[in-house]
TILUMNU-305904 format. One record per atom (N, C-alpha, C, O): residue number from 1; residue in one letter; chain; atom name; x, z, y. Coordinates in steps of 0.2 Angstrom, whole numbers, plus 5000, padded with zeros to 4 digits. Layout:
BEGIN
+-----+--------+--------+-------+------+------+------+
: num : residu : chaine : atome :   xx :   zz :   yy :
+-----+--------+--------+-------+------+------+------+
: NUM :      A :      A :    CA :    X :    Z :    Y :
...
+-----+--------+--------+-------+------+------+------+
# end
This chain:
BEGIN
+-----+--------+--------+-------+------+------+------+
: num : residu : chaine : atome :   xx :   zz :   yy :
+-----+--------+--------+-------+------+------+------+
:   1 :      M :      A :     N : 4959 : 5006 : 4944 :
:   1 :      M :      A :    CA : 4967 : 5006 : 4944 :
:   1 :      M :      A :     C : 4969 : 5009 : 4937 :
:   1 :      M :      A :     O : 4966 : 5013 : 4934 :
:   2 :      N :      A :     N : 4974 : 5006 : 4935 :
:   2 :      N :      A :    CA : 4977 : 5008 : 4928 :
:   2 :      N :      A :     C : 4983 : 5012 : 4930 :
:   2 :      N :      A :     O : 4986 : 5013 : 4936 :
:   3 :      R :      A :     N : 4986 : 5016 : 4925 :
:   3 :      R :      A :    CA : 4992 : 5020 : 4926 :
:   3 :      R :      A :     C : 4998 : 5017 : 4929 :
:   3 :      R :      A :     O : 5001 : 5020 : 4933 :
:   4 :      R :      A :     N : 4999 : 5010 : 4927 :
:   4 :      R :      A :    CA : 5005 : 5007 : 4930 :
:   4 :      R :      A :     C : 5004 : 5005 : 4937 :
:   4 :      R :      A :     O : 5009 : 5004 : 4940 :
:   5 :      G :      A :     N : 4998 : 5004 : 4939 :
:   5 :      G :      A :    CA : 4996 : 5002 : 4946 :
:   5 :      G :      A :     C : 4997 : 5008 : 4951 :
:   5 :      G :      A :     O : 4998 : 5007 : 4957 :
:   6 :      E :      A :     N : 4996 : 5014 : 4949 :
:   6 :      E :      A :    CA : 4996 : 5020 : 4953 :
:   6 :      E :      A :     C : 5002 : 5020 : 4957 :
:   6 :      E :      A :     O : 5002 : 5021 : 4963 :
:   7 :      P :      A :     N : 5008 : 5020 : 4954 :
:   7 :      P :      A :    CA : 5015 : 5021 : 4958 :
:   7 :      P :      A :     C : 5015 : 5015 : 4963 :
:   7 :      P :      A :     O : 5017 : 5016 : 4969 :
:   8 :      A :      A :     N : 5013 : 5009 : 4962 :
:   8 :      A :      A :    CA : 5013 : 5003 : 4966 :
:   8 :      A :      A :     C : 5008 : 5005 : 4972 :
:   8 :      A :      A :     O : 5010 : 5004 : 4978 :
:   9 :      E :      A :     N : 5002 : 5007 : 4971 :
:   9 :      E :      A :    CA : 4998 : 5009 : 4976 :
:   9 :      E :      A :     C : 5000 : 5015 : 4980 :
:   9 :      E :      A :     O : 4999 : 5014 : 4987 :
:  10 :      N :      A :     N : 5003 : 5020 : 4977 :
:  10 :      N :      A :    CA : 5006 : 5025 : 4981 :
:  10 :      N :      A :     C : 5012 : 5022 : 4986 :
:  10 :      N :      A :     O : 5012 : 5024 : 4992 :
:  11 :      L :      A :     N : 5016 : 5018 : 4983 :
:  11 :      L :      A :    CA : 5021 : 5015 : 4987 :
:  11 :      L :      A :     C : 5018 : 5011 : 4993 :
:  11 :      L :      A :     O : 5021 : 5011 : 4999 :
:  12 :      A :      A :     N : 5013 : 5007 : 4991 :
:  12 :      A :      A :    CA : 5010 : 5002 : 4996 :
:  12 :      A :      A :     C : 5007 : 5007 : 5002 :
:  12 :      A :      A :     O : 5008 : 5005 : 5008 :
:  13 :      A :      A :     N : 5004 : 5012 : 5000 :
:  13 :      A :      A :    CA : 5000 : 5016 : 5005 :
:  13 :      A :      A :     C : 5006 : 5019 : 5010 :
:  13 :      A :      A :     O : 5005 : 5020 : 5016 :
:  14 :      A :      A :     N : 5011 : 5022 : 5007 :
:  14 :      A :      A :    CA : 5016 : 5025 : 5011 :
:  14 :      A :      A :     C : 5019 : 5020 : 5015 :
:  14 :      A :      A :     O : 5021 : 5021 : 5021 :
:  15 :      F :      A :     N : 5020 : 5014 : 5013 :
:  15 :      F :      A :    CA : 5023 : 5008 : 5017 :
:  15 :      F :      A :     C : 5019 : 5007 : 5023 :
:  15 :      F :      A :     O : 5021 : 5006 : 5029 :
:  16 :      L :      A :     N : 5012 : 5006 : 5022 :
:  16 :      L :      A :    CA : 5008 : 5004 : 5027 :
:  16 :      L :      A :     C : 5007 : 5010 : 5032 :
:  16 :      L :      A :     O : 5007 : 5008 : 5038 :
:  17 :      E :      A :     N : 5007 : 5016 : 5030 :
:  17 :      E :      A :    CA : 5007 : 5022 : 5034 :
:  17 :      E :      A :     C : 5013 : 5022 : 5039 :
:  17 :      E :      A :     O : 5012 : 5023 : 5045 :
:  18 :      A :      A :     N : 5019 : 5020 : 5036 :
:  18 :      A :      A :    CA : 5025 : 5020 : 5040 :
:  18 :      A :      A :     C : 5025 : 5014 : 5045 :
:  18 :      A :      A :     O : 5028 : 5015 : 5050 :
:  19 :      E :      A :     N : 5021 : 5009 : 5044 :
:  19 :      E :      A :    CA : 5020 : 5004 : 5048 :
:  19 :      E :      A :     C : 5014 : 5005 : 5053 :
:  19 :      E :      A :     O : 5013 : 5001 : 5058 :
:  20 :      G :      A :     N : 5011 : 5011 : 5053 :
:  20 :      G :      A :    CA : 5006 : 5013 : 5058 :
:  20 :      G :      A :     C : 4999 : 5012 : 5056 :
:  20 :      G :      A :     O : 4995 : 5013 : 5060 :
:  21 :      L :      A :     N : 4998 : 5010 : 5050 :
:  21 :      L :      A :    CA : 4991 : 5010 : 5048 :
:  21 :      L :      A :     C : 4988 : 5016 : 5045 :
:  21 :      L :      A :     O : 4992 : 5021 : 5043 :
:  22 :      K :      A :     N : 4982 : 5018 : 5046 :
:  22 :      K :      A :    CA : 4979 : 5024 : 5043 :
:  22 :      K :      A :     C : 4975 : 5022 : 5037 :
:  22 :      K :      A :     O : 4970 : 5018 : 5038 :
:  23 :      I :      A :     N : 4976 : 5025 : 5032 :
:  23 :      I :      A :    CA : 4972 : 5024 : 5026 :
:  23 :      I :      A :     C : 4966 : 5028 : 5026 :
:  23 :      I :      A :     O : 4966 : 5034 : 5027 :
:  24 :      L :      A :     N : 4960 : 5024 : 5025 :
:  24 :      L :      A :    CA : 4954 : 5027 : 5025 :
:  24 :      L :      A :     C : 4951 : 5029 : 5018 :
:  24 :      L :      A :     O : 4947 : 5034 : 5017 :
:  25 :      A :      A :     N : 4953 : 5024 : 5014 :
:  25 :      A :      A :    CA : 4950 : 5025 : 5007 :
:  25 :      A :      A :     C : 4955 : 5022 : 5002 :
:  25 :      A :      A :     O : 4959 : 5017 : 5003 :
:  26 :      R :      A :     N : 4955 : 5025 : 4996 :
:  26 :      R :      A :    CA : 4959 : 5022 : 4990 :
:  26 :      R :      A :     C : 4954 : 5021 : 4984 :
:  26 :      R :      A :     O : 4950 : 5025 : 4983 :
:  27 :      N :      A :     N : 4955 : 5015 : 4981 :
:  27 :      N :      A :    CA : 4951 : 5013 : 4975 :
:  27 :      N :      A :     C : 4944 : 5013 : 4977 :
:  27 :      N :      A :     O : 4940 : 5017 : 4973 :
:  28 :      Y :      A :     N : 4942 : 5010 : 4982 :
:  28 :      Y :      A :    CA : 4935 : 5010 : 4983 :
:  28 :      Y :      A :     C : 4931 : 5005 : 4978 :
:  28 :      Y :      A :     O : 4933 : 4999 : 4977 :
:  29 :      R :      A :     N : 4927 : 5008 : 4975 :
:  29 :      R :      A :    CA : 4923 : 5005 : 4969 :
:  29 :      R :      A :     C : 4916 : 5004 : 4971 :
:  29 :      R :      A :     O : 4913 : 5008 : 4973 :
:  30 :      C :      A :     N : 4914 : 4998 : 4969 :
:  30 :      C :      A :    CA : 4906 : 4996 : 4969 :
:  30 :      C :      A :     C : 4905 : 4992 : 4963 :
:  30 :      C :      A :     O : 4909 : 4990 : 4960 :
:  31 :      R :      A :     N : 4899 : 4989 : 4963 :
:  31 :      R :      A :    CA : 4897 : 4985 : 4957 :
:  31 :      R :      A :     C : 4900 : 4978 : 4958 :
:  31 :      R :      A :     O : 4901 : 4975 : 4953 :
:  32 :      F :      A :     N : 4903 : 4976 : 4963 :
:  32 :      F :      A :    CA : 4906 : 4970 : 4964 :
:  32 :      F :      A :     C : 4914 : 4970 : 4962 :
:  32 :      F :      A :     O : 4917 : 4965 : 4961 :
:  33 :      G :      A :     N : 4917 : 4976 : 4963 :
:  33 :      G :      A :    CA : 4924 : 4976 : 4961 :
:  33 :      G :      A :     C : 4927 : 4982 : 4964 :
:  33 :      G :      A :     O : 4924 : 4987 : 4966 :
:  34 :      E :      A :     N : 4933 : 4982 : 4965 :
:  34 :      E :      A :    CA : 4937 : 4987 : 4968 :
:  34 :      E :      A :     C : 4942 : 4985 : 4973 :
:  34 :      E :      A :     O : 4945 : 4980 : 4973 :
:  35 :      I :      A :     N : 4943 : 4989 : 4979 :
:  35 :      I :      A :    CA : 4947 : 4988 : 4984 :
:  35 :      I :      A :     C : 4953 : 4993 : 4983 :
:  35 :      I :      A :     O : 4951 : 4999 : 4984 :
:  36 :      D :      A :     N : 4959 : 4991 : 4983 :
:  36 :      D :      A :    CA : 4964 : 4996 : 4982 :
:  36 :      D :      A :     C : 4965 : 5001 : 4987 :
:  36 :      D :      A :     O : 4965 : 5007 : 4987 :
:  37 :      L :      A :     N : 4965 : 4998 : 4994 :
:  37 :      L :      A :    CA : 4966 : 5002 : 4999 :
:  37 :      L :      A :     C : 4962 : 4999 : 5005 :
:  37 :      L :      A :     O : 4961 : 4993 : 5006 :
:  38 :      V :      A :     N : 4959 : 5004 : 5009 :
:  38 :      V :      A :    CA : 4955 : 5002 : 5015 :
:  38 :      V :      A :     C : 4959 : 5006 : 5020 :
:  38 :      V :      A :     O : 4959 : 5012 : 5020 :
:  39 :      A :      A :     N : 4961 : 5002 : 5025 :
:  39 :      A :      A :    CA : 4965 : 5005 : 5031 :
:  39 :      A :      A :     C : 4962 : 5003 : 5038 :
:  39 :      A :      A :     O : 4958 : 4998 : 5038 :
:  40 :      V :      A :     N : 4965 : 5006 : 5043 :
:  40 :      V :      A :    CA : 4963 : 5004 : 5049 :
:  40 :      V :      A :     C : 4970 : 5002 : 5053 :
:  40 :      V :      A :     O : 4974 : 5006 : 5053 :
:  41 :      N :      A :     N : 4970 : 4997 : 5057 :
:  41 :      N :      A :    CA : 4976 : 4995 : 5060 :
:  41 :      N :      A :     C : 4974 : 4993 : 5067 :
:  41 :      N :      A :     O : 4971 : 4988 : 5069 :
:  42 :      G :      A :     N : 4974 : 4998 : 5072 :
:  42 :      G :      A :    CA : 4971 : 4997 : 5078 :
:  42 :      G :      A :     C : 4964 : 4998 : 5078 :
:  42 :      G :      A :     O : 4961 : 5002 : 5075 :
:  43 :      A :      A :     N : 4960 : 4992 : 5080 :
:  43 :      A :      A :    CA : 4953 : 4992 : 5080 :
:  43 :      A :      A :     C : 4951 : 4988 : 5073 :
:  43 :      A :      A :     O : 4945 : 4987 : 5072 :
:  44 :      T :      A :     N : 4956 : 4985 : 5070 :
:  44 :      T :      A :    CA : 4954 : 4981 : 5064 :
:  44 :      T :      A :     C : 4954 : 4985 : 5057 :
:  44 :      T :      A :     O : 4958 : 4989 : 5056 :
:  45 :      L :      A :     N : 4949 : 4984 : 5054 :
:  45 :      L :      A :    CA : 4948 : 4986 : 5047 :
:  45 :      L :      A :     C : 4952 : 4982 : 5042 :
:  45 :      L :      A :     O : 4951 : 4976 : 5042 :
:  46 :      V :      A :     N : 4956 : 4985 : 5038 :
:  46 :      V :      A :    CA : 4960 : 4981 : 5033 :
:  46 :      V :      A :     C : 4959 : 4982 : 5026 :
:  46 :      V :      A :     O : 4959 : 4988 : 5024 :
:  47 :      F :      A :     N : 4957 : 4977 : 5022 :
:  47 :      F :      A :    CA : 4956 : 4978 : 5015 :
:  47 :      F :      A :     C : 4962 : 4976 : 5012 :
:  47 :      F :      A :     O : 4964 : 4970 : 5013 :
:  48 :      V :      A :     N : 4965 : 4980 : 5008 :
:  48 :      V :      A :    CA : 4972 : 4979 : 5005 :
:  48 :      V :      A :     C : 4971 : 4978 : 4997 :
:  48 :      V :      A :     O : 4969 : 4983 : 4994 :
:  49 :      E :      A :     N : 4974 : 4973 : 4995 :
:  49 :      E :      A :    CA : 4975 : 4972 : 4988 :
:  49 :      E :      A :     C : 4982 : 4973 : 4986 :
:  49 :      E :      A :     O : 4987 : 4970 : 4989 :
:  50 :      V :      A :     N : 4984 : 4977 : 4981 :
:  50 :      V :      A :    CA : 4991 : 4979 : 4980 :
:  50 :      V :      A :     C : 4992 : 4975 : 4973 :
:  50 :      V :      A :     O : 4988 : 4976 : 4968 :
:  51 :      R :      A :     N : 4997 : 4972 : 4973 :
:  51 :      R :      A :    CA : 4999 : 4968 : 4966 :
:  51 :      R :      A :     C : 5006 : 4970 : 4965 :
:  51 :      R :      A :     O : 5011 : 4970 : 4969 :
:  52 :      A :      A :     N : 5008 : 4972 : 4958 :
:  52 :      A :      A :    CA : 5014 : 4974 : 4956 :
:  52 :      A :      A :     C : 5016 : 4970 : 4950 :
:  52 :      A :      A :     O : 5012 : 4969 : 4946 :
:  53 :      R :      A :     N : 5022 : 4967 : 4950 :
:  53 :      R :      A :    CA : 5025 : 4964 : 4944 :
:  53 :      R :      A :     C : 5032 : 4965 : 4944 :
:  53 :      R :      A :     O : 5036 : 4966 : 4949 :
:  54 :      G :      A :     N : 5034 : 4966 : 4938 :
:  54 :      G :      A :    CA : 5041 : 4967 : 4936 :
:  54 :      G :      A :     C : 5046 : 4961 : 4937 :
:  54 :      G :      A :     O : 5052 : 4962 : 4938 :
:  55 :      S :      A :     N : 5043 : 4955 : 4936 :
:  55 :      S :      A :    CA : 5047 : 4949 : 4937 :
:  55 :      S :      A :     C : 5042 : 4944 : 4941 :
:  55 :      S :      A :     O : 5036 : 4945 : 4942 :
:  56 :      E :      A :     N : 5045 : 4938 : 4942 :
:  56 :      E :      A :    CA : 5042 : 4932 : 4945 :
:  56 :      E :      A :     C : 5039 : 4928 : 4940 :
:  56 :      E :      A :     O : 5036 : 4922 : 4942 :
:  57 :      A :      A :     N : 5040 : 4929 : 4934 :
:  57 :      A :      A :    CA : 5037 : 4925 : 4928 :
:  57 :      A :      A :     C : 5030 : 4924 : 4929 :
:  57 :      A :      A :     O : 5026 : 4929 : 4931 :
:  58 :      Y :      A :     N : 5027 : 4919 : 4927 :
:  58 :      Y :      A :    CA : 5020 : 4917 : 4927 :
:  58 :      Y :      A :     C : 5017 : 4918 : 4934 :
:  58 :      Y :      A :     O : 5011 : 4920 : 4935 :
:  59 :      G :      A :     N : 5021 : 4916 : 4939 :
:  59 :      G :      A :    CA : 5018 : 4916 : 4946 :
:  59 :      G :      A :     C : 5019 : 4922 : 4950 :
:  59 :      G :      A :     O : 5018 : 4922 : 4956 :
:  60 :      G :      A :     N : 5022 : 4927 : 4947 :
:  60 :      G :      A :    CA : 5023 : 4934 : 4950 :
:  60 :      G :      A :     C : 5017 : 4937 : 4953 :
:  60 :      G :      A :     O : 5011 : 4935 : 4951 :
:  61 :      A :      A :     N : 5018 : 4942 : 4957 :
:  61 :      A :      A :    CA : 5013 : 4946 : 4960 :
:  61 :      A :      A :     C : 5008 : 4942 : 4964 :
:  61 :      A :      A :     O : 5002 : 4943 : 4963 :
:  62 :      A :      A :     N : 5010 : 4938 : 4968 :
:  62 :      A :      A :    CA : 5006 : 4934 : 4973 :
:  62 :      A :      A :     C : 5002 : 4929 : 4969 :
:  62 :      A :      A :     O : 4996 : 4928 : 4970 :
:  63 :      G :      A :     N : 5004 : 4926 : 4964 :
:  63 :      G :      A :    CA : 5001 : 4921 : 4960 :
:  63 :      G :      A :     C : 4995 : 4924 : 4955 :
:  63 :      G :      A :     O : 4991 : 4920 : 4953 :
:  64 :      S :      A :     N : 4995 : 4931 : 4955 :
:  64 :      S :      A :    CA : 4990 : 4934 : 4951 :
:  64 :      S :      A :     C : 4984 : 4935 : 4954 :
:  64 :      S :      A :     O : 4979 : 4937 : 4951 :
:  65 :      I :      A :     N : 4983 : 4933 : 4961 :
:  65 :      I :      A :    CA : 4977 : 4934 : 4964 :
:  65 :      I :      A :     C : 4973 : 4927 : 4964 :
:  65 :      I :      A :     O : 4975 : 4922 : 4968 :
:  66 :      T :      A :     N : 4969 : 4927 : 4959 :
:  66 :      T :      A :    CA : 4965 : 4921 : 4958 :
:  66 :      T :      A :     C : 4959 : 4920 : 4963 :
:  66 :      T :      A :     O : 4958 : 4925 : 4967 :
:  67 :      A :      A :     N : 4956 : 4914 : 4963 :
:  67 :      A :      A :    CA : 4950 : 4913 : 4967 :
:  67 :      A :      A :     C : 4945 : 4918 : 4966 :
:  67 :      A :      A :     O : 4941 : 4920 : 4970 :
:  68 :      A :      A :     N : 4944 : 4919 : 4959 :
:  68 :      A :      A :    CA : 4938 : 4924 : 4957 :
:  68 :      A :      A :     C : 4940 : 4931 : 4959 :
:  68 :      A :      A :     O : 4935 : 4934 : 4961 :
:  69 :      K :      A :     N : 4946 : 4933 : 4959 :
:  69 :      K :      A :    CA : 4948 : 4939 : 4962 :
:  69 :      K :      A :     C : 4947 : 4940 : 4969 :
:  69 :      K :      A :     O : 4944 : 4945 : 4972 :
:  70 :      R :      A :     N : 4948 : 4935 : 4973 :
:  70 :      R :      A :    CA : 4947 : 4935 : 4980 :
:  70 :      R :      A :     C : 4939 : 4935 : 4982 :
:  70 :      R :      A :     O : 4937 : 4939 : 4986 :
:  71 :      M :      A :     N : 4935 : 4932 : 4978 :
:  71 :      M :      A :    CA : 4928 : 4932 : 4979 :
:  71 :      M :      A :     C : 4926 : 4939 : 4977 :
:  71 :      M :      A :     O : 4921 : 4942 : 4981 :
:  72 :      R :      A :     N : 4928 : 4943 : 4972 :
:  72 :      R :      A :    CA : 4926 : 4950 : 4971 :
:  72 :      R :      A :     C : 4928 : 4954 : 4976 :
:  72 :      R :      A :     O : 4925 : 4959 : 4978 :
:  73 :      L :      A :     N : 4934 : 4953 : 4979 :
:  73 :      L :      A :    CA : 4937 : 4957 : 4985 :
:  73 :      L :      A :     C : 4932 : 4956 : 4991 :
:  73 :      L :      A :     O : 4931 : 4961 : 4994 :
:  74 :      V :      A :     N : 4930 : 4950 : 4992 :
:  74 :      V :      A :    CA : 4926 : 4949 : 4998 :
:  74 :      V :      A :     C : 4919 : 4952 : 4997 :
:  74 :      V :      A :     O : 4917 : 4955 : 5002 :
:  75 :      A :      A :     N : 4917 : 4952 : 4991 :
:  75 :      A :      A :    CA : 4910 : 4955 : 4990 :
:  75 :      A :      A :     C : 4910 : 4962 : 4990 :
:  75 :      A :      A :     O : 4906 : 4966 : 4993 :
:  76 :      A :      A :     N : 4916 : 4965 : 4988 :
:  76 :      A :      A :    CA : 4917 : 4973 : 4988 :
:  76 :      A :      A :     C : 4918 : 4975 : 4996 :
:  76 :      A :      A :     O : 4915 : 4980 : 4998 :
:  77 :      A :      A :     N : 4921 : 4971 : 4999 :
:  77 :      A :      A :    CA : 4922 : 4972 : 5007 :
:  77 :      A :      A :     C : 4915 : 4972 : 5010 :
:  77 :      A :      A :     O : 4914 : 4976 : 5014 :
:  78 :      R :      A :     N : 4911 : 4967 : 5009 :
:  78 :      R :      A :    CA : 4905 : 4967 : 5012 :
:  78 :      R :      A :     C : 4901 : 4973 : 5010 :
:  78 :      R :      A :     O : 4897 : 4976 : 5014 :
:  79 :      H :      A :     N : 4901 : 4975 : 5004 :
:  79 :      H :      A :    CA : 4898 : 4981 : 5002 :
:  79 :      H :      A :     C : 4900 : 4987 : 5006 :
:  79 :      H :      A :     O : 4896 : 4991 : 5008 :
:  80 :      Y :      A :     N : 4907 : 4988 : 5007 :
:  80 :      Y :      A :    CA : 4910 : 4993 : 5010 :
:  80 :      Y :      A :     C : 4907 : 4993 : 5018 :
:  80 :      Y :      A :     O : 4905 : 4998 : 5020 :
:  81 :      L :      A :     N : 4907 : 4987 : 5021 :
:  81 :      L :      A :    CA : 4905 : 4986 : 5028 :
:  81 :      L :      A :     C : 4897 : 4988 : 5028 :
:  81 :      L :      A :     O : 4896 : 4992 : 5033 :
:  82 :      M :      A :     N : 4893 : 4986 : 5024 :
:  82 :      M :      A :    CA : 4886 : 4988 : 5024 :
:  82 :      M :      A :     C : 4885 : 4996 : 5023 :
:  82 :      M :      A :     O : 4881 : 4999 : 5027 :
:  83 :      H :      A :     N : 4889 : 4999 : 5019 :
:  83 :      H :      A :    CA : 4888 : 5006 : 5017 :
:  83 :      H :      A :     C : 4891 : 5011 : 5022 :
:  83 :      H :      A :     O : 4890 : 5016 : 5023 :
:  84 :      H :      A :     N : 4896 : 5008 : 5026 :
:  84 :      H :      A :    CA : 4899 : 5012 : 5031 :
:  84 :      H :      A :     C : 4898 : 5010 : 5038 :
:  84 :      H :      A :     O : 4900 : 5012 : 5043 :
:  85 :      R :      A :     N : 4893 : 5005 : 5039 :
:  85 :      R :      A :    CA : 4890 : 5003 : 5045 :
:  85 :      R :      A :     C : 4895 : 5001 : 5050 :
:  85 :      R :      A :     O : 4895 : 5004 : 5056 :
:  86 :      S :      A :     N : 4900 : 4997 : 5048 :
:  86 :      S :      A :    CA : 4906 : 4995 : 5052 :
:  86 :      S :      A :     C : 4905 : 4988 : 5055 :
:  86 :      S :      A :     O : 4903 : 4984 : 5051 :
:  87 :      S :      A :     N : 4906 : 4988 : 5061 :
:  87 :      S :      A :    CA : 4906 : 4981 : 5064 :
:  87 :      S :      A :     C : 4913 : 4979 : 5067 :
:  87 :      S :      A :     O : 4913 : 4974 : 5071 :
:  88 :      S :      A :     N : 4918 : 4983 : 5065 :
:  88 :      S :      A :    CA : 4925 : 4981 : 5067 :
:  88 :      S :      A :     C : 4927 : 4975 : 5064 :
:  88 :      S :      A :     O : 4925 : 4972 : 5059 :
:  89 :      P :      A :     N : 4931 : 4971 : 5068 :
:  89 :      P :      A :    CA : 4934 : 4965 : 5065 :
:  89 :      P :      A :     C : 4938 : 4967 : 5059 :
:  89 :      P :      A :     O : 4941 : 4973 : 5058 :
:  90 :      C :      A :     N : 4939 : 4963 : 5054 :
:  90 :      C :      A :    CA : 4942 : 4965 : 5048 :
:  90 :      C :      A :     C : 4946 : 4959 : 5045 :
:  90 :      C :      A :     O : 4946 : 4953 : 5047 :
:  91 :      R :      A :     N : 4951 : 4961 : 5041 :
:  91 :      R :      A :    CA : 4955 : 4956 : 5038 :
:  91 :      R :      A :     C : 4957 : 4958 : 5031 :
:  91 :      R :      A :     O : 4956 : 4964 : 5029 :
:  92 :      F :      A :     N : 4960 : 4954 : 5027 :
:  92 :      F :      A :    CA : 4962 : 4955 : 5020 :
:  92 :      F :      A :     C : 4970 : 4954 : 5020 :
:  92 :      F :      A :     O : 4973 : 4949 : 5021 :
:  93 :      D :      A :     N : 4973 : 4960 : 5018 :
:  93 :      D :      A :    CA : 4980 : 4960 : 5017 :
:  93 :      D :      A :     C : 4982 : 4961 : 5010 :
:  93 :      D :      A :     O : 4978 : 4963 : 5006 :
:  94 :      V :      A :     N : 4988 : 4958 : 5008 :
:  94 :      V :      A :    CA : 4991 : 4959 : 5001 :
:  94 :      V :      A :     C : 4997 : 4963 : 5002 :
:  94 :      V :      A :     O : 5001 : 4961 : 5006 :
:  95 :      V :      A :     N : 4998 : 4968 : 4998 :
:  95 :      V :      A :    CA : 5005 : 4971 : 4997 :
:  95 :      V :      A :     C : 5008 : 4969 : 4990 :
:  95 :      V :      A :     O : 5005 : 4971 : 4985 :
:  96 :      L :      A :     N : 5013 : 4966 : 4990 :
:  96 :      L :      A :    CA : 5017 : 4964 : 4984 :
:  96 :      L :      A :     C : 5022 : 4969 : 4983 :
:  96 :      L :      A :     O : 5026 : 4971 : 4987 :
:  97 :      V :      A :     N : 5022 : 4972 : 4977 :
:  97 :      V :      A :    CA : 5028 : 4976 : 4975 :
:  97 :      V :      A :     C : 5031 : 4973 : 4969 :
:  97 :      V :      A :     O : 5028 : 4972 : 4964 :
:  98 :      R :      A :     N : 5037 : 4971 : 4970 :
:  98 :      R :      A :    CA : 5041 : 4967 : 4965 :
:  98 :      R :      A :     C : 5047 : 4970 : 4963 :
:  98 :      R :      A :     O : 5051 : 4974 : 4966 :
:  99 :      G :      A :     N : 5049 : 4969 : 4956 :
:  99 :      G :      A :    CA : 5055 : 4971 : 4953 :
:  99 :      G :      A :     C : 5055 : 4978 : 4951 :
:  99 :      G :      A :     O : 5051 : 4982 : 4952 :
: 100 :      R :      A :     N : 5060 : 4979 : 4947 :
: 100 :      R :      A :    CA : 5061 : 4986 : 4943 :
: 100 :      R :      A :     C : 5063 : 4991 : 4949 :
: 100 :      R :      A :     O : 5060 : 4997 : 4948 :
: 101 :      E :      A :     N : 5067 : 4989 : 4953 :
: 101 :      E :      A :    CA : 5068 : 4994 : 4959 :
: 101 :      E :      A :     C : 5064 : 4991 : 4965 :
: 101 :      E :      A :     O : 5066 : 4986 : 4968 :
: 102 :      P :      A :     N : 5058 : 4993 : 4966 :
: 102 :      P :      A :    CA : 5053 : 4989 : 4969 :
: 102 :      P :      A :     C : 5055 : 4988 : 4977 :
: 102 :      P :      A :     O : 5058 : 4991 : 4980 :
: 103 :      R :      A :     N : 5053 : 4981 : 4978 :
: 103 :      R :      A :    CA : 5053 : 4979 : 4985 :
: 103 :      R :      A :     C : 5046 : 4978 : 4987 :
: 103 :      R :      A :     O : 5042 : 4975 : 4983 :
: 104 :      V :      A :     N : 5045 : 4979 : 4993 :
: 104 :      V :      A :    CA : 5038 : 4979 : 4996 :
: 104 :      V :      A :     C : 5038 : 4973 : 5001 :
: 104 :      V :      A :     O : 5042 : 4972 : 5005 :
: 105 :      E :      A :     N : 5033 : 4969 : 5000 :
: 105 :      E :      A :    CA : 5032 : 4963 : 5004 :
: 105 :      E :      A :     C : 5024 : 4963 : 5007 :
: 105 :      E :      A :     O : 5020 : 4964 : 5003 :
: 106 :      W :      A :     N : 5023 : 4963 : 5013 :
: 106 :      W :      A :    CA : 5017 : 4964 : 5016 :
: 106 :      W :      A :     C : 5014 : 4957 : 5019 :
: 106 :      W :      A :     O : 5017 : 4955 : 5023 :
: 107 :      L :      A :     N : 5009 : 4955 : 5016 :
: 107 :      L :      A :    CA : 5006 : 4948 : 5018 :
: 107 :      L :      A :     C : 5000 : 4950 : 5022 :
: 107 :      L :      A :     O : 4995 : 4952 : 5020 :
: 108 :      R :      A :     N : 5000 : 4949 : 5029 :
: 108 :      R :      A :    CA : 4995 : 4951 : 5033 :
: 108 :      R :      A :     C : 4990 : 4945 : 5033 :
: 108 :      R :      A :     O : 4992 : 4939 : 5033 :
: 109 :      D :      A :     N : 4984 : 4946 : 5034 :
: 109 :      D :      A :    CA : 4978 : 4941 : 5034 :
: 109 :      D :      A :     C : 4980 : 4936 : 5028 :
: 109 :      D :      A :     O : 4980 : 4930 : 5030 :
: 110 :      A :      A :     N : 4980 : 4938 : 5022 :
: 110 :      A :      A :    CA : 4982 : 4934 : 5017 :
: 110 :      A :      A :     C : 4977 : 4929 : 5015 :
: 110 :      A :      A :     O : 4979 : 4924 : 5012 :
: 111 :      F :      A :     N : 4971 : 4930 : 5016 :
: 111 :      F :      A :    CA : 4966 : 4925 : 5015 :
: 111 :      F :      A :     C : 4963 : 4921 : 5020 :
: 111 :      F :      A :     O : 4959 : 4918 : 5020 :
: 112 :      G :      A :     N : 4967 : 4922 : 5026 :
: 112 :      G :      A :    CA : 4965 : 4919 : 5032 :
: 112 :      G :      A :     C : 4966 : 4911 : 5031 :
: 112 :      G :      A :     O : 4970 : 4909 : 5027 :
: 113 :      E :      A :     N : 4962 : 4908 : 5035 :
: 113 :      E :      A :    CA : 4963 : 4900 : 5035 :
: 113 :      E :      A :     C : 4967 : 4897 : 5040 :
: 113 :      E :      A :     O : 4968 : 4891 : 5041 :
+-----+--------+--------+-------+------+------+------+
# end
């Protein structure tokens, strides 16, 4: 995480907690990449990518999640699951933080088919 990303991650964590999720880990790092937030929503383990952009130029926050980034997130999530011996159902969510006066948008099961 960089210095500019920390406020967005703090805002996303507070937002998700207010929505009833429990944050288990922040900035989980392994050789495959980093997961911004790991949370639990009921019985479901949730891997959260936080994206912040000041404007919608160049595709905005959502457009910045490339196929390569998704592959790294999935690999990091597999690493987390192996090392935490979890067999819980899981999903990938994205929290978008947009604008100078931030608006939060929560995309549940963002990588679902």
